C-alpha positions in Angstrom: 5.6 80.9 94.2 4.7 81.8 90.7 3.5 78.3 90.1 1.3 78.5 93.2 -0.2 81.7 92.0 -1.0 80.0 88.7 -2.6 77.1 90.4 -4.7 79.3 92.6 -5.9 81.3 89.6 -6.8 78.1 87.7 -8.8 76.9 90.7 -10.6 80.2 91.0 -11.5 80.1 87.3 -12.7 76.5 87.6 -14.8 77.4 90.7 -16.2 80.4 88.9 -17.1 78.3 85.9 -18.7 75.6 88.1 -20.7 78.1 90.1 -22.0 79.9 87.1 -22.9 76.6 85.5 -24.6 75.4 88.7 -26.6 78.7 89.0 -27.7 78.7 85.4 -28.9 75.1 85.6 -30.7 75.6 88.9 -32.4 78.9 88.1 -33.4 78.5 84.5 -35.0 76.1 82.2 -32.8 74.1 79.9 -30.7 76.5 77.9 -31.0 76.6 74.1 -28.0 75.7 72.0 -27.4 79.4 71.3 -27.4 80.3 75.0 -24.9 77.6 75.7 -22.6 78.9 72.9 -22.9 82.4 74.3 -22.0 81.2 77.7 -19.1 79.3 76.4 -17.9 82.3 74.4 -18.2 84.5 77.5 -16.2 82.0 79.5 -13.5 81.8 76.8 -13.3 85.6 76.6 -13.0 85.8 80.3 -10.2 83.2 80.4 -8.5 85.0 77.5 -8.6 88.4 79.3 -7.2 86.9 82.5 -4.4 85.1 80.6 -3.5 88.2 78.7 -3.4 90.3 81.9 -1.3 87.6 83.5 1.2 87.5 80.6 1.4 91.4 80.6 2.3 91.3 84.3 4.9 88.6 83.6 6.5 90.7 80.9 6.6 93.8 83.2 8.1 91.7 86.1 10.8 90.1 84.0 11.9 93.4 82.4 12.1 95.0 85.9 14.1 92.0 87.1 16.5 92.3 84.1 17.1 96.0 84.9 17.8 95.2 88.5 20.2 92.4 87.5 22.1 94.8 85.3 22.3 97.4 88.0 23.4 95.0 90.6 26.1 93.5 88.3 27.6 96.9 87.8 27.4 97.6 91.5 29.4 94.4 92.2 32.1 95.5 89.8 32.2 99.0 91.2 32.5 97.6 94.7 35.6 95.6 93.6 37.1 98.7 92.1 36.7 101.0 95.1 39.8 99.7 96.9 41.8 100.5 93.7 40.3 104.0 93.7 41.3 104.4 97.4 44.9 103.3 96.5 45.0 105.9 93.8 43.9 108.6 96.2 46.6 107.5 98.7 49.2 107.6 95.9 48.2 111.1 94.8 48.4 112.3 98.4 51.8 110.7 98.8 53.1 112.2 95.5 52.5 115.7 96.9 54.9 115.2 99.8 57.2 112.6 98.3 60.9 113.5 97.9 61.9 110.3 96.1 60.5 109.7 92.6 61.4 106.0 92.7 59.0 105.3 95.6 56.2 107.1 93.9 56.8 105.0 90.7 56.7 101.8 92.7 53.5 102.9 94.4 51.8 103.7 91.1 53.0 100.5 89.6 51.5 98.5 92.5 48.1 100.3 92.1 48.3 99.6 88.3 48.9 95.9 88.9 46.0 95.7 91.4 43.7 97.5 89.0 44.6 95.2 86.1 44.2 92.1 88.4 40.7 93.2 89.4 39.7 93.8 85.8 41.1 90.4 84.8 39.1 88.7 87.6 36.0 90.3 86.1 36.7 88.7 82.7 38.5 91.6 80.9 41.4 90.3 78.8 43.9 92.4 76.8 44.5 91.5 73.2 47.9 89.9 72.8 50.8 91.6 71.1 49.6 92.0 67.5 52.4 93.9 65.9 53.7 92.0 62.9 50.6 89.8 62.6 48.1 90.0 59.7 45.4 92.6 60.0 42.1 91.1 61.2 39.0 93.4 60.9 37.1 91.2 63.4 39.4 92.3 66.2 41.1 95.4 64.9 40.2 98.8 63.5 42.7 100.3 61.0 42.9 104.0 61.6 45.6 104.6 59.0 47.7 102.8 56.5 51.3 103.7 55.8 53.8 102.4 53.2 55.2 99.2 54.5 58.9 99.1 55.3 59.2 95.8 53.3 57.0 93.6 51.2 56.4 91.1 54.0 54.8 93.8 56.1 52.0 94.4 53.7 48.5 94.1 55.3 50.2 93.5 58.7 49.9 95.5 61.9 52.8 98.0 62.1 51.8 99.8 65.3 49.1 99.7 67.9 47.6 103.1 68.8 45.0 101.9 71.3 44.9 98.4 72.8 41.9 96.1 72.2 40.1 94.2 74.9 37.9 91.1 75.3 35.3 90.6 77.9 34.6 86.9 78.3 36.0 86.2 74.8 33.8 88.9 73.2 35.4 92.1 71.8 34.5 95.1 73.9 37.0 97.4 72.3 38.7 96.9 68.9 42.4 97.5 68.8 43.2 100.7 66.8 46.1 99.9 64.6 48.3 101.2 61.8 48.8 98.8 58.9 51.3 98.6 56.1 50.3 99.0 52.4 
């Protein structure tokens, strides 16, 4: 459709150019070189103004589409998380009247598994167990350093305070870790 609009605009500009050229040749005596150049300049300026306006409209339209795409993407994720939220509500209601703690634990565990499965389907991936591995500042954030229990634990992760996550192989949250000195 955008291509059709461009073609129509091009045809309109050509028709306008032809009609102005036809009118000027019919109504007036032969134009001087200066008048021809003025006419060509006016035509070029008109085409430039139209092209500039068209490009400005294109930029506005694409930025609006980008915003709508981002909003609809988050809408899709939220729609997938709503059943998990419903399960949490049911679990909280069941906890108030539950007499067995074990059944509540099982219910919460099922909701947790469903929630993690939904996040995994959306591309979220938890960083693997990193305790005992060398500290990597590209994936981890050292929040503190403590004396290492042995020499082989130097510059290695001793504890994970907060897990890190990837979204489609890009870090969305760095793991907060304790390293040995």
